[in-house]
N, C-alpha and C positions, 0 to 999 in steps of 0.2 A: 519508428520510435512510438511507444504507446504515449498518447496524449498531445504531444507537441504540435501535431497537425491534425489533430481530431476536433471536429466540432462538439459542441456541449450535448448534443442529441445522439452522438455516435457511439458506438461501443468500443472497439478496440483495435490496435494494430501494432504488431510486436517486431521489434528489432533490438540489436544490442550494439550498433555501431556508436562509438564514443563512450562506451562504458569501461571504466578502469577501475581495478581494485586498489583499495588503499592499503598499503602493506606497512605494518609497524612491527618492529622486532623480527623474531625468527620463529620458524615453526619447531616446536618441542617434538611434535609427533603429528602424523597425518591424521586428519578428522575422518572419522568414519561416519558415512551416511547409510541410512536404511535403505534396503531393497525391498520393493512392494512385490508381495506375493499375488495379490489380485486388488481389485477395488471394492471389496466386500465392506471394509470400515467406512470408506467414503460413502457408500450406498446407505449406511445407516442414518446418514445426515442429509441426504438430497432425495428429492422424489427420483423414481428410476428413469422418468422421460428426460431428466436433465443429464443423464450419463450419456453425454455426446460430445464431439469436438468443439461444438459452440459454446458449451457452459462449461466444459473441463479441458484444460490443456493436457492433450495425451502425448505420449512419447513419440508415436507416428508422425505428430505434426513437426516435430524437430527436424524431420529430413527436409522441410520445406523451408526456404529462406534462412534466416540467422538463428533459429530456435536453438541450434546446438550451442551457438556462441552465447546465447542468454542463459542457457542452463550452466555452462561453464563459468560464466561470470558470476552467477549467483553462488554457486558452490565455492568458488575460489575466495569470494568476499567473506563467506562464512567461515571457511578454513583460516583465513588470514586472522579472523577474530576469535579462533578456537570454539566455534559453535557448531553444533548439529541439532539443536533444538531452538525455536524462538518462541516468544510468547504473544498471544493475542494482544494487540494494542488496547482493546476495549474490555475484554473480560479476563485476561492475563492467563488463559488455559495455554498449557505448554503443547507445542506443535513440533512434533518430530520432522525433520527434513529428510526427504527421500532422494536417492541418487539420480532418479529419472523423472520425467513429467508423469503425473502431476506432483509437484515438489513438495507440497503441503496440504493438509486437509483445510483449506482456506485460501488466501491468495497473499502474495508479497507486495509491497510497495515500497518507493522511495520518498523520503521527505527531506526538504532542505534543512530542517529544523532537527535538533538533537532534543527528543522528548524525555523528559526526566521521569515520566511514569514507568518506563522501562529501564531496568538498572544496567543492563549491558549496552554496549554500542557495536553497530556493525557498519563502520564507515566504508564508502565508495566514492568513486568519482563518475559523473555523468557528463561528458563532453568537457571535462576539466572543473567541473563544479562540484564541490564536497556534498555528498548526500548521505542519508542513512537509512539502513534497510529495516523495515518492519513488517508486519503481518496482521492479518484480521482473520479469525477462525470461520469454518464454514457455517456454524451455529449463529453467529453474530451477522454474517453476511446473508444467511438464508432467512432470517427472522424467527428462528427458534428462540434466540434471545432478543428481546424488545430493546432496541437502542434508541433513546431519546436525546434530544438537545436540552442542557440544563437551562437554557435560557427560555427559549419559545415553547418546549415541551413536545414539539413535533418529532415524528418518528423518523430516523435514518433508515434508508432503504438500501442495502448493499447486494440485493439479489440478482443485478444485472451483471455484476463483475464476474469474469471467467476464473474458475478455480484452478489452483495449482501452478499458477504462472507469476508474472511481476509486473506491475505498472510502474512507470518512470515518474511519477508525481503522487503527491499525498492524496490518497482517495478520500480521506475524511475531510479535507478541505475543499474537494472539487465540486461539491453541490450544496452550497450555502443554503440553509433553510430560513434564515433570518438576518435582519441587518447587523446584529450583534456580531456576527461572523465575518462581516466585512467592515468592521470598525477599526480604527488605528489603535495599535497595541500601546501607544503613549498617550495620546490626548482623549481617546475614546470616540472621537466624531468619525462620520463616515468617510472611508476612503473612497468607495464607490456606492451607487445606490443598488440594493439588492434587487429592484425591480428591473435594472438593467444588466447586471451581472458582466461576465467575462464571456468572450466568444468561445475559448477552448478550456477544457478541464485542466489542463496543464498550467494555465496562467494563474490560477488560484495559488500556485506553488511558486510563484516568481516574486522577486522584490518589486515592491510598490512603494510610490512616494505619497505620503499624506498631503492632501491639497491644504490642510488646515494649519499643521505644524511643521510641515516639511520633512518629518522623519523618514528614512528609507528603512523598510523591514519587511519580512515575511508577514505582512499584516493579517493575512487570511488563513495562515497556518496556526490554528489554535490548538491548545493542549488537549491530548486525548481526553482529559478529565473534563473537558467541557460537554462530553456525552456520559449519559448514565445508563448502565446495564440494569435493566428491570429483570425479574425473575423469568426463567424459562416457561413457556407455555405447558 
């Protein structure tokens, strides 16, 4: 499972056990996903040396482990919400969803919080826990768009994420750049010290208790609007 057992300086490990689609209502019609003819569009956004299975989730990878289960889970979650296009959480660019890996020109991720900046919702369950599916486009990940924290003005770097797949935690919460990102949502005091941090990326997407006011919340999952997208280079 991406994140749950990964150290802070690790990259990724993928699996889909414990993933369940949140079904609400009935299907009016099957949702159609695009078929990729080639990777030429993706290549216009990334250097050619990154077009490999380490940086991009390829369909061939799905034959190993639970890749096919992950693909089916993502497409089923989107189908249940009648969506075949998602929007970048940062720049709001529309990203068509493809039927095979790489699924989007960017990467998908799950967040425990419903983010109001995105008008639609794609709910699903991770080991019985309600999560919401979001995406970040390749230009925001690769630094074509400069993404900065509105609090400390430091730059967010998403270039190490694998493209075309899904992370099972909120990737925008996983690498806090300043103390403001680790403060309580209620009293504003530090829940943990940014100099210490958490051991795993996924821990930043868990419920934490504020040691000052006692409130339990997803304190480290901040609004997408806590980042600012500067003009593309």
